[in-house]
MMTF fields as JSON, N, C-alpha, C and O atoms, coordinates in Angstrom:
{
  "mmtfVersion": "1.0.0",
  "mmtfProducer": "UNKNOWN",
  "numBonds": 439,
  "numAtoms": 440,
  "numGroups": 110,
  "numChains": 1,
  "numModels": 1,
  "chainsPerModel": [1],
  "groupsPerChain": [110],
  "chainIdList": ["A"],
  "bondAtomList": [4, 2, 8, 6, 12, 10, 16, 14, 20, 18, 24, 22, 28, 26, 32, 30, 36, 34, 40, 38, 44, 42, 48, 46, 52, 50, 56, 54, 60, 58, 64, 62, 68, 66, 72, 70, 76, 74, 80, 78, 84, 82, 88, 86, 92, 90, 96, 94, 100, 98, 104, 102, 108, 106, 112, 110, 116, 114, 120, 118, 124, 122, 128, 126, 132, 130, 136, 134, 140, 138, 144, 142, 148, 146, 152, 150, 156, 154, 160, 158, 164, 162, 168, 166, 172, 170, 176, 174, 180, 178, 184, 182, 188, 186, 192, 190, 196, 194, 200, 198, 204, 202, 208, 206, 212, 210, 216, 214, 220, 218, 224, 222, 228, 226, 232, 230, 236, 234, 240, 238, 244, 242, 248, 246, 252, 250, 256, 254, 260, 258, 264, 262, 268, 266, 272, 270, 276, 274, 280, 278, 284, 282, 288, 286, 292, 290, 296, 294, 300, 298, 304, 302, 308, 306, 312, 310, 316, 314, 320, 318, 324, 322, 328, 326, 332, 330, 336, 334, 340, 338, 344, 342, 348, 346, 352, 350, 356, 354, 360, 358, 364, 362, 368, 366, 372, 370, 376, 374, 380, 378, 384, 382, 388, 386, 392, 390, 396, 394, 400, 398, 404, 402, 408, 406, 412, 410, 416, 414, 420, 418, 424, 422, 428, 426, 432, 430, 436, 434],
  "bondOrderList": [1, 1, 1, 1, 1, 1, 1, 1, 1, 1, 1, 1, 1, 1, 1, 1, 1, 1, 1, 1, 1, 1, 1, 1, 1, 1, 1, 1, 1, 1, 1, 1, 1, 1, 1, 1, 1, 1, 1, 1, 1, 1, 1, 1, 1, 1, 1, 1, 1, 1, 1, 1, 1, 1, 1, 1, 1, 1, 1, 1, 1, 1, 1, 1, 1, 1, 1, 1, 1, 1, 1, 1, 1, 1, 1, 1, 1, 1, 1, 1, 1, 1, 1, 1, 1, 1, 1, 1, 1, 1, 1, 1, 1, 1, 1, 1, 1, 1, 1, 1, 1, 1, 1, 1, 1, 1, 1, 1, 1],
  "groupList": [{"groupName": "UNK", "atomNameList": ["N", "CA", "C", "O"], "elementList": ["N", "C", "C", "O"], "formalChargeList": [0, 0, 0, 0], "bondAtomList": [1, 0, 2, 1, 3, 2], "bondOrderList": [1, 1, 2], "singleLetterCode": "X", "chemCompType": "L-PEPTIDE LINKING"}],
  "groupTypeList": [0, 0, 0, 0, 0, 0, 0, 0, 0, 0, 0, 0, 0, 0, 0, 0, 0, 0, 0, 0, 0, 0, 0, 0, 0, 0, 0, 0, 0, 0, 0, 0, 0, 0, 0, 0, 0, 0, 0, 0, 0, 0, 0, 0, 0, 0, 0, 0, 0, 0, 0, 0, 0, 0, 0, 0, 0, 0, 0, 0, 0, 0, 0, 0, 0, 0, 0, 0, 0, 0, 0, 0, 0, 0, 0, 0, 0, 0, 0, 0, 0, 0, 0, 0, 0, 0, 0, 0, 0, 0, 0, 0, 0, 0, 0, 0, 0, 0, 0, 0, 0, 0, 0, 0, 0, 0, 0, 0, 0, 0],
  "groupIdList": [1, 2, 3, 4, 5, 6, 7, 8, 9, 10, 11, 12, 13, 14, 15, 16, 17, 18, 19, 20, 21, 22, 23, 24, 25, 26, 27, 28, 29, 30, 31, 32, 33, 34, 35, 36, 37, 38, 39, 40, 41, 42, 43, 44, 45, 46, 47, 48, 49, 50, 51, 52, 53, 54, 55, 56, 57, 58, 59, 60, 61, 62, 63, 64, 65, 66, 67, 68, 69, 70, 71, 72, 73, 74, 75, 76, 77, 78, 79, 80, 81, 82, 83, 84, 85, 86, 87, 88, 89, 90, 91, 92, 93, 94, 95, 96, 97, 98, 99, 100, 101, 102, 103, 104, 105, 106, 107, 108, 109, 110],
  "secStructList": [7, 2, 2, 2, 2, 2, 2, 2, 2, 2, 7, 6, 6, 7, 2, 2, 2, 2, 2, 2, 2, 2, 2, 2, 2, 2, 2, 6, 6, 7, 2, 2, 2, 2, 2, 2, 2, 2, 2, 2, 2, 2, 2, 2, 7, 6, 6, 7, 2, 2, 2, 2, 2, 2, 2, 2, 2, 2, 2, 2, 2, 6, 6, 7, 2, 2, 2, 2, 2, 2, 2, 2, 2, 2, 2, 2, 2, 2, 7, 6, 6, 7, 6, 6, 2, 2, 2, 2, 2, 2, 2, 2, 2, 2, 2, 2, 2, 2, 2, 2, 6, 6, 7, 7, 7, 7, 7, 7, 7, 7],
  "xCoordList": [13.825, 14.497, 15.65, 15.959, 16.27, 17.411, 17.032, 17.807, 15.822, 15.418, 15.247, 15.548, 14.772, 14.649, 16.025, 16.25, 16.933, 18.297, 18.958, 19.646, 18.75, 19.32, 18.711, 19.414, 17.403, 16.73, 17.29, 17.451, 17.587, 18.13, 19.582, 20.039, 20.313, 21.665, 21.62, 22.473, 20.624, 20.459, 19.942, 20.432, 18.944, 18.325, 18.059, 17.014, 18.993, 18.823, 17.609, 17.194, 17.043, 15.886, 14.559, 13.525, 14.573, 13.372, 12.577, 12.765, 11.688, 10.969, 10.141, 10.122, 9.462, 8.611, 9.466, 9.04, 10.653, 11.532, 11.942, 12.025, 12.198, 12.546, 11.376, 11.562, 10.181, 8.997, 8.82, 8.558, 8.961, 8.788, 9.895, 9.64, 11.102, 12.186, 11.861, 12.082, 11.342, 10.919, 9.853, 9.899, 8.905, 7.852, 8.434, 8.035, 9.371, 10.003, 10.782, 10.737, 11.484, 12.232, 11.28, 11.524, 10.208, 9.235, 8.597, 8.355, 8.324, 7.725, 8.644, 8.181, 9.929, 10.895, 11.182, 12.028, 10.471, 10.644, 11.776, 12.133, 12.347, 13.457, 12.907, 13.116, 12.208, 11.506, 12.452, 12.131, 13.586, 14.543, 15.015, 15.02, 15.411, 15.871, 14.731, 14.928, 13.543, 12.376, 12.088, 11.821, 12.147, 11.897, 12.869, 12.469, 14.124, 15.119, 14.762, 14.914, 14.292, 13.917, 12.694, 12.636, 11.73, 10.538, 10.897, 10.404, 11.761, 12.168, 12.89, 12.676, 13.739, 14.458, 13.476, 13.648, 12.46, 11.447, 10.673, 10.396, 10.33, 9.586, 10.43, 9.887, 11.737, 12.611, 12.522, 12.739, 12.205, 12.085, 10.646, 10.39, 9.712, 8.291, 7.457, 6.927, 7.354, 6.741, 5.222, 4.622, 4.605, 3.137, 2.584, 1.476, 3.327, 2.881, 2.206, 2.881, 0.881, 0.198, 0.614, 0.633, 0.944, 1.377, 2.622, 2.687, 3.596, 4.842, 4.602, 5.169, 3.77, 3.432, 2.754, 3.033, 1.866, 1.156, 2.127, 2.094, 2.98, 3.924, 4.939, 5.347, 5.349, 6.232, 5.535, 6.134, 4.281, 3.519, 3.436, 3.556, 3.232, 3.172, 4.509, 4.544, 5.598, 6.912, 7.257, 7.841, 6.901, 7.139, 6.348, 6.864, 5.102, 4.279, 4.87, 4.872, 5.364, 5.97, 7.206, 7.557, 7.856, 9.033, 8.645, 9.513, 7.345, 6.877, 6.819, 6.593, 7.016, 7.013, 5.611, 5.373, 4.705, 3.296, 2.99, 2.196, 3.601, 3.312, 3.754, 2.969, 4.976, 5.355, 4.513, 4.238, 4.111, 3.253, 1.906, 1.352, 1.392, 0.122, 0.242, -0.66, 1.341, 1.567, 1.56, 1.007, 2.171, 2.202, 0.8, 0.459, -0.007, -1.374, -2.214, -3.068, -1.969, -2.665, -2.255, -3.087, -0.982, -0.505, -1.185, -1.569, -1.332, -2.022, -3.408, -3.809, -4.142, -5.525, -5.617, -6.607, -4.612, -4.587, -4.391, -5.001, -3.545, -3.252, -4.364, -4.643, -4.998, -6.048, -7.041, -6.861, -8.096, -9.053, -9.753, -10.29, -9.751, -10.41, -9.413, -9.761, -8.192, -7.157, -7.599, -7.951, -7.581, -8.015, -7.16, -5.934, -7.798, -7.182, -6.53, -6.155, -6.38, -5.696, -6.493, -5.921, -7.784, -8.609, -8.627, -8.515, -8.767, -8.774, -7.409, -7.342, -6.345, -5.007, -4.785, -4.213, -5.234, -5.102, -5.877, -5.378, -7.073, -7.871, -7.169, -7.146, -6.602, -5.891, -4.662, -4.359, -3.952, -2.782, -3.192, -2.517, -4.277, -4.749, -5.156, -4.88, -5.813, -6.19, -4.95, -4.883, -3.971, -2.738, -1.984, -1.431, -1.96, -1.288, -1.999, -1.354, -3.334, -4.106, -3.901, -3.777, -3.865, -3.655, -2.279, -2.119, -1.295, 0.059, 0.165, 0.92, -0.574, -0.506, -1.313, -1.184, -2.15, -2.938, -2.305, -2.966, -1.01, -0.324, -0.352, 0.073, -0.852, -0.844, 0.56, 1.496, 0.705, 2.017, 2.55, 1.832, 3.775, 4.432, 4.923, 5.571, 4.627, 5.08, 6.599, 7.265, 7.118, 8.576, 9.011, 8.307, 10.158, 10.717, 11.413, 12.158, 11.154, 11.771, 12.686, 12.849, 13.281, 14.184, 13.492, 14.053],
  "yCoordList": [18.924, 18.199, 19.011, 18.924, 19.787, 20.568, 21.539, 21.772, 22.107, 23.063, 22.375, 22.972, 21.142, 20.409, 20.079, 20.19, 19.678, 19.382, 20.626, 20.552, 21.775, 23.029, 23.38, 23.807, 23.199, 23.481, 22.599, 23.048, 21.346, 20.421, 20.731, 20.421, 21.337, 21.788, 22.889, 22.953, 23.755, 24.855, 24.333, 24.714, 23.455, 22.917, 21.423, 21.041, 20.575, 19.127, 18.552, 17.425, 19.319, 18.843, 19.346, 19.238, 19.881, 20.396, 19.21, 18.781, 18.69, 17.45, 17.557, 16.62, 18.669, 18.808, 18.742, 18.16, 19.326, 19.25, 17.797, 17.372, 17.036, 15.612, 14.842, 14.021, 15.108, 14.434, 14.775, 13.892, 16.043, 16.45, 15.895, 15.545, 15.814, 15.188, 13.71, 13.182, 13.06, 11.668, 11.512, 10.569, 12.416, 12.349, 12.507, 11.804, 13.426, 13.637, 12.388, 11.985, 11.791, 10.563, 9.421, 8.686, 9.282, 8.218, 8.403, 7.426, 9.646, 9.916, 9.469, 9.174, 9.422, 8.961, 7.461, 6.919, 6.801, 5.366, 4.985, 3.81, 5.948, 5.693, 5.487, 6.313, 4.382, 4.151, 3.867, 4.196, 3.275, 3.033, 4.366, 4.549, 5.296, 6.598, 7.393, 8.098, 7.27, 7.962, 7.463, 8.249, 6.149, 5.556, 6.111, 6.411, 6.244, 6.794, 8.225, 8.605, 9.01, 10.396, 10.437, 11.25, 9.568, 9.542, 9.145, 9.743, 8.132, 7.726, 8.873, 9.102, 9.588, 10.72, 11.822, 12.448, 12.052, 13.061, 12.636, 13.458, 11.356, 10.874, 10.881, 10.967, 10.792, 10.88, 12.259, 12.409, 13.26, 14.634, 14.954, 15.636, 14.446, 14.782, 13.516, 13.261, 12.74, 11.408, 11.425, 10.398, 12.556, 12.608, 13.205, 13.739, 13.124, 13.679, 12.601, 11.709, 12.671, 11.626, 11.593, 10.52, 12.735, 12.747, 11.881, 11.069, 12.056, 11.302, 9.806, 8.988, 9.448, 8.032, 7.473, 6.349, 8.271, 7.818, 7.575, 6.517, 8.534, 8.388, 7.285, 6.578, 7.134, 6.028, 4.698, 3.789, 4.594, 3.375, 3.074, 1.919, 4.098, 3.89, 3.381, 2.461, 3.984, 3.557, 2.147, 1.364, 1.826, 0.474, -0.542, -1.6, -0.209, -1.103, -1.254, -2.352, -0.176, -0.238, -1.132, -1.714, -1.234, -2.103, -3.54, -4.408, -3.8, -5.139, -5.449, -6.597, -4.458, -4.645, -4.324, -3.25, -5.265, -5.011, -4.891, -4.036, -5.729, -5.642, -4.296, -3.664, -3.843, -2.52, -1.394, -0.394, -1.556, -0.547, -0.483, 0.596, -1.649, -1.706, -0.994, -0.256, -1.208, -0.534, 0.983, 1.711, 1.452, 2.898, 3.443, 4.525, 2.722, 3.183, 3.185, 4.052, 2.212, 2.214, 3.435, 4.038, 3.799, 4.993, 6.242, 7.129, 6.309, 7.456, 7.592, 8.68, 6.488, 6.536, 6.807, 7.378, 6.413, 6.767, 8.268, 8.889, 8.834, 10.268, 11.128, 12.222, 10.622, 11.376, 10.383, 9.937, 10.035, 9.036, 9.392, 8.509, 10.66, 11.082, 11.319, 11.937, 10.839, 11.087, 10.531, 9.356, 11.372, 10.905, 9.735, 9.764, 8.744, 7.574, 6.581, 5.492, 6.903, 5.986, 4.695, 3.605, 4.81, 3.618, 2.728, 1.507, 3.322, 2.539, 1.869, 0.715, 2.587, 2.021, 0.889, -0.142, 1.073, 0.028, -1.22, -2.336, -1.041, -2.186, -2.915, -4.146, -2.156, -2.779, -3.535, -4.616, -2.977, -3.668, -4.963, -5.982, -4.93, -6.135, -7.208, -8.389, -6.806, -7.777, -8.376, -9.586, -7.533, -8.024, -8.962, -9.969, -8.637, -9.487, -10.83, -11.878, -10.798, -12.039, -12.884, -14.105, -12.258, -13.001, -13.641, -14.772, -12.933, -13.482, -14.642, -15.581, -14.604, -15.682, -16.904, -17.979, -16.728, -17.85, -18.448, -19.149, -18.165, -18.761, -17.917, -18.368, -16.677, -15.79, -15.344, -15.646, -14.652, -14.169, -13.182, -12.291, -13.342, -12.435, -11.219, -11.37, -10.0, -8.824, -8.741, -9.055, -8.32, -8.159, -6.929, -5.919, -7.015, -5.848, -4.994, -5.486, -3.725, -2.798, -1.859, -1.933, -0.971, 0.021, 0.653, 1.53],
  "zCoordList": [-212.634, -211.573, -211.006, -209.818, -211.85, -211.383, -210.273, -209.346, -210.376, -209.344, -207.985, -206.95, -207.979, -206.716, -206.147, -204.942, -207.015, -206.568, -205.991, -204.973, -206.642, -206.111, -204.765, -203.849, -204.647, -203.369, -202.264, -201.129, -202.591, -201.594, -201.257, -200.156, -202.188, -201.859, -200.816, -199.931, -200.922, -199.972, -198.64, -197.577, -198.713, -197.493, -197.67, -198.198, -197.233, -197.395, -196.659, -196.932, -195.735, -194.972, -195.548, -194.888, -196.743, -197.404, -197.939, -199.077, -197.102, -197.413, -198.686, -199.485, -198.889, -200.083, -201.356, -202.354, -201.328, -202.502, -202.756, -203.908, -201.689, -201.858, -202.46, -203.358, -201.969, -202.516, -203.986, -204.803, -204.324, -205.718, -206.614, -207.766, -206.101, -206.853, -207.087, -208.176, -206.064, -206.214, -207.282, -208.071, -207.314, -208.329, -209.724, -210.653, -209.871, -211.177, -211.601, -212.763, -210.663, -210.961, -211.331, -212.288, -210.57, -210.847, -212.218, -212.927, -212.596, -213.904, -215.042, -216.144, -214.77, -215.762, -215.628, -216.339, -214.714, -214.527, -213.596, -213.51, -212.899, -211.978, -210.559, -209.671, -210.373, -209.102, -207.938, -206.796, -208.196, -207.107, -206.526, -205.309, -207.399, -206.948, -206.312, -205.321, -206.894, -206.334, -204.919, -204.009, -204.754, -203.445, -202.401, -201.276, -202.769, -201.833, -201.436, -200.275, -202.386, -202.076, -201.154, -200.231, -201.405, -200.546, -199.114, -198.158, -198.968, -197.618, -196.908, -195.718, -197.635, -197.039, -196.623, -195.577, -197.435, -197.085, -195.834, -194.96, -195.754, -194.591, -193.32, -192.219, -193.459, -192.285, -191.65, -190.447, -192.454, -191.966, -191.579, -190.587, -192.383, -192.194, -192.384, -193.466, -191.329, -191.422, -191.561, -191.877, -191.334, -191.357, -192.651, -192.654, -193.735, -195.011, -195.854, -196.367, -196.004, -196.765, -198.233, -198.836, -198.818, -200.222, -200.41, -201.333, -199.538, -199.674, -199.479, -200.203, -198.512, -198.322, -199.581, -199.999, -200.174, -201.374, -202.519, -203.146, -202.792, -203.908, -203.639, -204.561, -202.382, -202.028, -202.321, -202.895, -201.927, -202.199, -203.685, -204.095, -204.487, -205.932, -206.477, -207.294, -206.019, -206.513, -206.038, -206.788, -204.804, -204.307, -205.137, -205.496, -205.433, -206.257, -207.651, -208.207, -208.214, -209.541, -209.548, -210.574, -208.404, -208.283, -207.946, -207.85, -207.767, -207.455, -205.98, -205.599, -205.149, -203.696, -203.164, -202.611, -203.342, -203.055, -201.573, -201.18, -200.739, -199.302, -198.709, -198.002, -198.973, -198.457, -199.068, -198.406, -200.32, -200.944, -200.227, -200.019, -199.856, -199.12, -197.784, -197.387, -197.096, -195.804, -195.991, -195.167, -197.067, -197.315, -197.589, -197.11, -198.342, -198.615, -197.344, -197.159, -196.468, -195.179, -194.364, -193.686, -194.426, -193.718, -194.263, -193.501, -195.58, -196.195, -195.601, -195.186, -195.558, -195.078, -193.586, -193.126, -192.824, -191.397, -191.224, -190.354, -192.05, -191.957, -192.551, -192.061, -193.614, -194.306, -194.911, -196.044, -194.153, -194.626, -195.942, -196.611, -196.314, -197.551, -198.689, -199.695, -198.539, -199.553, -200.902, -201.005, -201.942, -203.264, -203.759, -203.655, -204.28, -204.912, -203.951, -204.385, -202.684, -201.771, -201.566, -201.588, -201.371, -201.136, -202.367, -202.25, -203.541, -204.781, -205.002, -205.426, -204.717, -204.881, -203.897, -204.252, -202.659, -201.651, -202.072, -201.93, -202.581, -203.047, -204.195, -204.232, -205.124, -206.248, -205.758, -206.262, -204.782, -204.226, -203.535, -203.676, -202.801, -202.114, -203.111, -202.899, -204.2, -205.239, -205.885, -206.105, -206.188, -206.819, -205.889, -206.331, -204.61, -203.631, -203.525, -203.478, -203.488, -203.405, -204.659, -204.565, -205.818, -207.067, -207.072, -207.531, -206.571, -206.51, -205.555, -205.81, -204.455, -203.48, -203.911, -203.327, -204.942, -205.455, -206.702, -207.469, -206.901, -208.038, -209.284, -210.347, -209.174, -210.333, -210.646, -209.906, -211.701, -212.107, -211.087, -210.635, -210.741, -209.817, -210.584, -211.62, -210.094, -210.818, -210.828, -209.842, -211.941, -212.06, -211.3, -211.276, -210.687, -210.012, -211.049, -211.896, -210.96, -211.913, -211.18, -209.962, -211.948, -211.367, -210.241, -209.585]
}
C-alpha cells in the first residue's frame, strides 16, 4: 500500500494507483476507504471498467446493493465481456429482490 500512497504523492491524478490502493484497502476489509479511492479514480478516469467493478464490490460489501448494481451495469456498458461482471450483477439483483421480499437486510460494514 505504501507504494501506491507514494505514487499518489507524486501524481494525485494517477487513477490506476488510486484503484490499486482501493483494492489493497478492500482486501483488508476497509471498504469505506476503498470506496473513497475508487470514486477519486473515477473522477479522473470515468471510463475504467476495472474501477467500476471494484467500486461495485466494495459498495456491496458495505450493504449498498442498489449503488453496487449501478456500478456493475456501468462495467457491462463499458465492456460487455468483462469477466465476472454479469455473474456479480445477477447476484446483486437476487440479493436486492430477497431484501425487498422481507429477507434479511445485509449489514453495512466499514
